[in-house]
C-alpha positions as CSV (number, residue, x, y, z in Angstrom):
1,M,14.7,14.0,9.2
2,E,10.9,14.6,9.6
3,L,8.4,13.3,7.1
4,P,4.9,14.7,6.7
5,A,2.0,12.6,8.0
6,A,0.3,10.6,5.3
7,E,-2.4,7.9,4.9
8,L,-0.8,4.8,3.4
9,A,-2.0,1.6,1.8
10,V,0.5,-0.9,3.0
11,V,1.3,-4.5,2.2
12,V,4.3,-6.8,3.1
13,H,5.9,-8.8,0.4
14,C,7.3,-12.0,1.6
15,G,10.3,-13.7,-0.1
16,P,12.7,-12.7,-2.9
17,H,12.3,-9.6,-4.9
18,D,12.0,-11.5,-8.2
19,D,8.2,-11.3,-8.1
20,I,7.7,-8.1,-6.0
21,D,5.9,-6.6,-9.1
22,V,3.0,-9.0,-8.4
23,T,2.7,-7.6,-4.9
24,Y,2.7,-4.1,-6.3
25,G,0.0,-5.1,-8.7
26,R,-2.2,-6.5,-5.9
27,L,-1.7,-3.4,-3.8
28,G,-2.6,-1.2,-6.8
29,A,-5.8,-3.2,-7.5
30,W,-6.8,-2.9,-3.8
31,V,-6.2,0.9,-4.0
32,V,-8.4,1.2,-7.1
33,G,-11.0,-1.1,-5.7
34,H,-11.4,1.1,-2.6
35,A,-11.8,4.3,-4.5
36,L,-8.4,5.6,-3.5
37,A,-5.7,7.3,-5.6
38,V,-1.9,7.5,-5.1
39,A,-0.8,10.7,-3.6
40,G,3.0,10.5,-3.8
41,P,6.0,8.2,-4.2
42,V,5.9,4.7,-3.0
43,S,8.2,3.7,-0.2
44,E,9.8,0.3,0.6
45,T,11.0,-0.6,4.0
46,Y,13.1,-3.7,4.3
47,L,11.9,-5.4,7.5
48,V,14.2,-8.4,6.8
49,G,16.6,-8.2,3.9
50,P,19.9,-9.7,2.7
51,R,21.9,-7.9,5.5
52,D,19.7,-9.7,8.1
53,D,19.3,-13.1,6.5
54,P,21.0,-14.5,3.4
55,D,18.0,-16.7,2.7
56,P,15.6,-14.8,0.2
57,A,12.7,-16.8,1.6
58,A,13.1,-15.0,4.9
59,W,13.0,-11.5,3.4
60,R,10.1,-9.2,4.2
61,T,9.6,-5.9,2.4
62,E,6.9,-3.4,3.4
63,I,5.5,-1.4,0.5
64,G,3.6,1.8,1.4
65,W,1.7,4.0,-1.0
66,P,0.4,7.4,0.1
67,V,-3.2,7.5,-0.8
68,F,-6.3,9.7,-0.7
69,R,-10.0,9.0,-1.2
70,L,-11.5,9.8,-4.6
71,S,-15.0,10.3,-3.2
72,L,-16.9,10.0,0.1
73,P,-18.9,6.9,0.6
74,P,-22.7,7.4,0.6
75,Q,-24.1,8.4,4.0
76,D,-26.8,6.3,5.6
77,G,-29.9,8.4,6.4
78,P,-33.1,9.7,5.0
79,A,-33.4,9.7,1.2
80,E,-33.5,13.0,-0.6
81,P,-37.0,14.0,-1.8
82,A,-37.4,13.5,-5.6
């Protein structure tokens, strides 16, 4: 299967999934704070999960949101005449 290229905002949640919503919230705040918007469905990649280690403290879940920039940052250079 081939997936299209995408820019992602990515974070790794460490530990059990009981509080993964907190990690989603932090990632969402980062996205908004950097003038980005979500461009598609979120993906989760289980780097270490229950099949790898029965201890929830060892679990690692990568969360990736496809994003795009809402606006371009200001360019440095000469000011426009008034």
